[in-house]
C-alpha positions as CSV (number, residue, x, y, z in Angstrom):
1,M,46.9,-46.4,-31.0
2,R,43.7,-46.7,-28.9
3,H,41.3,-43.8,-29.6
4,I,40.0,-41.9,-26.2
5,G,36.5,-40.6,-26.7
6,A,33.2,-39.7,-24.4
7,L,31.4,-42.7,-23.9
8,Q,28.5,-41.2,-22.7
9,A,26.8,-38.0,-24.2
10,V,27.1,-35.0,-22.2
11,V,24.9,-35.0,-19.6
12,T,23.9,-31.3,-19.7
13,A,23.7,-31.1,-23.2
14,V,19.7,-31.1,-23.7
15,E,19.6,-27.9,-21.4
16,Y,22.3,-25.8,-23.2
17,D,22.9,-26.7,-26.1
18,R,19.4,-25.2,-27.8
19,E,18.5,-22.1,-29.5
20,P,16.9,-19.5,-27.0
21,T,13.3,-19.4,-26.3
22,A,10.2,-17.4,-27.2
23,T,10.9,-15.0,-24.1
24,E,14.0,-15.2,-24.2
25,L,14.3,-13.0,-27.7
26,D,12.0,-10.9,-25.8
27,A,14.0,-9.5,-23.4
28,I,16.7,-9.6,-25.6
29,E,14.7,-7.4,-28.1
30,C,13.2,-5.5,-24.3
31,E,16.8,-4.3,-23.6
32,M,17.9,-3.7,-27.9
33,P,17.8,0.4,-27.0
34,L,20.3,-0.4,-24.3
35,I,22.9,-2.3,-25.4
36,A,22.9,-0.3,-28.8
37,A,23.6,2.7,-26.0
38,E,26.2,0.5,-24.0
39,V,27.9,-0.6,-27.0
40,E,28.2,3.7,-28.5
41,L,29.5,4.4,-25.4
42,L,32.2,1.9,-25.1
43,D,32.8,2.6,-29.0
44,V,33.2,6.5,-27.5
45,Q,35.8,5.4,-25.3
46,I,38.0,3.3,-27.4
47,S,38.3,5.9,-29.4
48,V,39.9,8.2,-26.5
49,L,42.1,5.7,-25.3
50,D,45.3,6.7,-27.4
51,R,44.7,10.6,-27.6
52,P,43.8,13.1,-25.6
53,A,40.7,14.3,-25.5
54,T,39.1,16.7,-27.5
55,E,36.1,18.7,-26.6
56,V,34.3,16.9,-29.5
57,D,34.9,14.0,-27.8
58,T,34.5,14.8,-24.5
59,R,31.0,15.9,-25.6
60,R,30.6,12.8,-27.6
61,L,31.0,10.7,-24.7
62,R,29.1,12.9,-22.3
63,R,26.3,12.6,-24.5
64,A,26.5,8.7,-25.0
65,R,27.1,8.5,-21.0
66,R,24.1,10.3,-20.7
67,K,22.0,8.2,-23.5
68,V,22.5,5.0,-21.4
69,L,21.3,6.5,-18.5
70,A,18.0,7.1,-20.1
71,E,17.9,4.0,-21.7
72,R,18.8,2.2,-18.5
73,A,15.5,4.8,-16.6
74,V,13.1,4.3,-19.8
75,L,14.0,-0.2,-19.2
76,A,13.7,-0.1,-16.1
77,N,10.5,2.3,-16.0
78,R,9.2,-0.9,-17.7
79,V,10.1,-3.5,-15.0
80,V,8.6,-1.7,-12.6
81,S,5.3,-1.0,-14.2
82,G,5.1,-4.8,-15.7
83,E,6.0,-3.9,-19.1
84,A,8.8,-6.3,-20.0
85,A,9.6,-9.5,-19.3
């Protein structure tokens, strides 16, 4: 049986097979509050998928949406003022 395999190294391995740079990690760190708020919103949305939403669920959903919007505004203001990467 003949072995079938790549005879050459992958051309793009150097570009995509690497760790994030310090700049990329800083950008992720800057966006972490927004990412956390979006995860929280997703958790609330998932929790009300299979049942009718109660008043408490509605409040949690509204609070999570406001938190996402607030974090987006903070991040946008940081980018506009030049603080973010």
